[in-house]
N, C-alpha and C positions, 0 to 999 in steps of 0.2 A: 540600379545606379548606372549601368551601362547605357540605358535608354536616355536618361537625363543628360549624360555626357554627350551623346550623339546629337541630341537636340541643341545643346549648348554650342557644339562645334558648328552646327548648321547656322545658328543665329550669328555666331562670330563671323562666319564666312559671308553671310548676308550683309553684316555691317561693313566688312572689308569692301564688298562690292559698292556699297553706298559711298564709302570714302574714296574709292578709285574714281567714281563719277564726280564727286564733289571737288576733288583736287585735279581733275582732268588728266589722270595718269593711267597708263595701261600696265598690264602685268610685266611685260618685258622691261619697261622703264623702271618700275619699282624693284624688280629683281636685279637689274643692272646697278642701280644706285645703292641698293642694300647689299650688293655683293653676295647674292644667293642664286640658286638655280630657279628659273621660272616654274619648274615642276613643283617646287616647295610652295610657291605662292598659289598655284592652281589647286593643290591639295587642300590648303587652308580655305580657299574660296569655295570649294566643293564640300566642305565639312567632312572630309575623309578622315581627318585625325586632328587632335589638338596640337597647336603650334607650340614648339619649345620656346623658352625665353629668348634664346638666340635668334630664332626665326621671327619672333614678335619684334624684337629690336631692329632687325634688318628690314622688315616690312615698314616699320615706323620711319626708319631712316630713308627708305626709298620713297615714302609718301611725304617726307619732310614734315612730320608731325610728332607729337609726344606719344609714346606707347599707350598712355592711358586713354587716348582717343579711340583706340582699337577696341577697348572694353566698354565704351560708352553706348550701351544699348540695353533695352529692357529684357529681363529674363526672370520670370517669377518662379523660384524654386518650389514654392508651395503648390503652384498650379501644374507644374510639370511632373 
C-alpha cells in the first residue's frame, strides 16, 4: 500500500506541475496567493508526501482553480 501511495503522490505532483505551466504561475505566486509556505508547495510537487485538505485548498486558491482540477489525472489502481 505504501508503494501505491508514493506513486499517487508523484502523479499528483506531476499534475500540479502541468497546472502551474497551464496557468502561468510559479510556486512563489501560488504560495503567496494561497497563504502557505512555498516549501509546502515544493513538497507536493516533488511527491514527498500527500497534501492535506488545507494545503490542497490553498494551492487551488493560489492557482485560482477548483480543487477538483488538482485531482484530474489518470491513475489506475489496478495497474499500480
